[in-house]
C-alpha positions in Angstrom: -18.2 22.8 17.1 -17.2 19.4 17.8 -18.4 16.8 15.1 -20.0 13.8 16.2 -17.7 10.6 15.8 -18.7 7.2 14.3 -17.8 5.4 17.5 -18.7 6.6 21.1 -16.6 4.4 23.4 -18.5 1.5 24.9 -22.0 3.0 23.6 -21.9 1.0 20.5 -21.5 1.9 16.7 -23.7 3.4 14.0 -26.0 1.0 12.1 -23.7 1.2 9.0 -20.7 0.1 10.9 -22.3 -3.3 12.1 -23.4 -4.0 8.6 -20.0 -3.5 7.2 -18.3 -5.4 9.7 -20.7 -8.4 9.2 -19.7 -8.4 5.5 -16.1 -8.3 6.4 -16.6 -11.1 8.9 -18.4 -13.2 6.6 -15.3 -13.3 4.3 -12.8 -14.1 6.8 -14.7 -16.0 9.3 -13.1 -19.6 10.2 -14.7 -22.2 8.3 -15.1 -25.5 10.4 -15.0 -29.1 9.2 -18.4 -30.3 7.9 -18.9 -32.8 10.9 -18.2 -29.9 13.4 -20.6 -27.3 11.8 -22.9 -26.1 14.5 -23.2 -22.5 13.4 -23.9 -21.8 9.9 -23.0 -18.6 8.1 -25.0 -18.7 4.8 -23.2 -18.1 1.3 -20.1 -16.2 1.3 -19.2 -16.7 -2.5 -20.2 -13.2 -3.8 -17.7 -10.5 -2.6 -19.3 -8.0 -0.2 -20.1 -4.3 -1.4 -18.7 -2.1 1.3 -19.8 1.3 1.6 -18.1 3.6 4.2 -19.1 6.9 5.6 -15.4 8.0 6.2 -12.1 6.7 7.1 -13.1 6.4 10.7 -16.1 4.2 10.1 -13.9 2.0 7.9 -11.4 1.4 10.7 -13.9 0.8 13.2 -15.6 -1.6 10.7 -12.6 -3.4 10.3 -11.7 -3.6 14.0 -15.1 -5.1 15.0 -14.9 -7.5 12.2 -11.5 -8.8 13.3 -12.5 -8.8 17.0 -15.3 -10.9 16.2 -13.0 -13.4 14.2 -10.6 -13.6 17.1 -13.3 -14.6 19.5 -15.3 -16.5 17.0 -15.1 -19.7 19.1 -16.0 -18.2 22.0 -19.0 -16.1 20.5 -20.3 -19.2 19.1 -20.3 -21.0 22.1 -22.2 -18.3 24.0 -24.9 -18.3 21.4 -25.4 -22.2 21.6 -25.0 -22.4 25.2 -27.7 -19.8 25.9 -29.9 -21.4 23.2 -30.1 -18.0 21.2 -28.9 -19.9 18.3 -30.4 -21.5 16.2 -33.4 -19.3 15.5 -36.0 -19.8 12.9 -36.7 -16.0 12.6 -32.7 -15.2 11.6 -31.6 -16.8 8.4 -28.2 -18.2 7.9 -27.2 -14.9 6.0 -27.7 -12.8 9.0 -25.4 -15.1 11.4 -22.3 -12.8 10.8 -24.3 -9.8 11.9 -25.7 -11.8 15.1 -21.7 -12.7 15.9 -20.4 -9.3 15.5 -23.2 -7.6 17.4 -22.9 -10.3 20.3 -19.2 -9.1 20.4 -19.7 -5.7 20.8 -23.0 -6.3 23.2 -20.6 -8.3 25.7 -17.8 -5.4 25.1 -20.7 -2.9 26.6 -21.1 -5.3 29.3 -24.8 -6.1 27.9 -25.8 -2.6 28.3 -28.0 -0.7 25.7 -26.5 1.1 22.8 -26.8 4.6 22.3 -29.1 5.6 19.3 -27.9 8.5 17.4 -30.7 10.7 15.9 -28.9 11.7 12.6 -28.4 8.1 11.5 -30.5 6.3 9.3 -31.8 2.9 10.9 -31.0 -0.3 9.0 -33.9 -2.9 9.5 -31.4 -6.0 9.8 -29.3 -4.4 12.6 -32.4 -3.2 14.5 -33.7 -6.8 14.2 -30.5 -8.6 15.5 -30.2 -5.9 18.2 -33.8 -6.4 19.4 -33.1 -10.2 19.5 -29.9 -10.2 21.4 -31.2 -7.6 23.9 -34.2 -9.7 24.8 -31.8 -12.5 25.7 -29.1 -10.4 27.4 -29.5 -12.3 30.6 -29.0 -15.7 29.2 -26.3 -14.4 27.2 -24.4 -12.9 30.1 -25.0 -16.1 32.0 -23.3 -18.2 29.3 -20.3 -15.8 29.0 -20.0 -16.3 32.8 -19.9 -20.1 32.4 -17.3 -19.9 29.9 -15.2 -17.8 32.1 -15.5 -20.3 34.7 -14.8 -23.3 32.6 -11.7 -21.6 31.2 -10.9 -20.0 34.9 -10.5 -16.7 33.0 -10.8 -13.3 34.7 -11.8 -11.8 31.3 -12.6 -13.1 27.7 -9.0 -12.2 26.8 -7.6 -14.8 28.9 -9.6 -17.5 27.0 -7.3 -16.7 23.8 -4.4 -18.9 23.4 -1.3 -17.7 25.1 0.5 -16.8 21.9 -2.4 -14.5 20.6 -2.3 -13.0 24.2 1.6 -12.3 24.0 1.0 -10.9 20.4 -1.7 -8.5 21.6 0.4 -7.3 24.4 3.3 -6.6 22.3 1.2 -4.7 19.6 -0.7 -2.6 22.3 2.7 -1.4 23.6 3.9 -0.2 19.9 3.9 3.5 19.5 1.1 5.0 17.3 2.1 6.3 13.7 0.1 9.0 12.2 0.4 10.6 8.8 -0.2 14.1 8.4 -2.4 15.0 5.4 -0.4 17.7 3.8 -3.1 18.3 1.1 -5.2 19.7 4.1 -2.8 21.1 6.6 0.7 22.0 6.9 3.3 20.5 9.4 3.6 23.8 11.3 -0.2 24.1 11.7 -0.3 20.5 13.0 2.2 21.3 15.8 0.6 24.5 16.7 -2.9 22.8 17.1 -1.3 19.9 19.2 0.4 22.3 21.3 -2.9 24.1 22.1 -4.5 20.7 22.9 -1.6 20.3 25.7 0.8 17.9 23.6 4.5 18.4 23.9 6.8 17.7 21.0 10.0 15.7 22.2 13.1 14.3 20.2 12.5 10.7 20.3 10.3 7.8 21.4 12.5 7.2 24.5 11.7 10.7 25.6 7.6 9.9 25.9 5.7 10.9 28.7 1.9 11.2 28.8 1.0 13.9 26.3 4.0 14.0 24.1 4.9 13.0 20.4 7.8 13.3 17.9 8.3 13.3 14.4 9.7 10.3 12.6 13.3 10.4 11.9 12.9 9.2 8.1 9.3 10.4 7.3 9.0 14.2 8.2 5.1 14.0 7.6 4.7 11.0 10.0 4.1 11.6 13.9 4.6 9.1 16.7 2.5 9.1 19.8 2.4 6.8 22.9 0.1 3.9 22.6 -1.9 5.1 25.4 -3.3 7.9 23.8 -5.3 6.3 21.0 -8.8 7.0 22.0 -7.9 10.7 22.9 -6.3 11.2 19.6 -8.9 9.9 17.5 -11.5 12.4 19.3 -9.4 15.5 18.2 -10.8 17.5 15.5 -7.5 16.8 13.3 -8.7 13.4 13.0 -12.4 14.2 12.5 -11.2 16.5 9.5 -8.9 13.8 8.3 -6.1 16.1 8.7 -4.1 13.4 10.6 -4.9 9.7 9.5 -3.8 6.7 12.0 -1.5 4.4 10.2 
């Protein structure tokens, strides 16, 4: 039986992921000069208490937080331009949650999130979600105006060129995966991957679509093409933490 993953692509995250991502973002967001502050994030003097369901939810929480950080200026501009922010019913302590959920909402093209029956709802998440959803037309229009102003086909083109180049290089790097030898042997991993249609090759230069190789220096590390990231993360080997993405 296939386990339900924490992230269903483009359908949203579990409530707990949004909460953890907001706590992470609260601690890393860019502080503006006092004379330039238009969006207020509340007090971040107390280190956040993070509780992750599993390794996968931890990773996607950090991914969501850092994506929100990367586009912080754009997300704030969208909130202000659409007049969605400020809002008296949303305290400064929830602004980080508002920003990370806005990033995810625009990434889903402002479509409703899939709600998982087995998850425990978080009141703050549902409150922010309902608020953003009620203004999704204004938010989408504000995003469109930002893209027109920057002459950008997508939000990626609004980023500084140096960051875009860094991301292009990073996205082309092969994926390194640790084999959790406490749970599975190398040979069992090889057999499982072969059943899933993967072919083992000698080096990275031999990569094709569904291929992988063993690291030359660490024999419990496998290397895959970067294009296989989402497919790999949906394998039972990852759900069972027998393989861990580096």
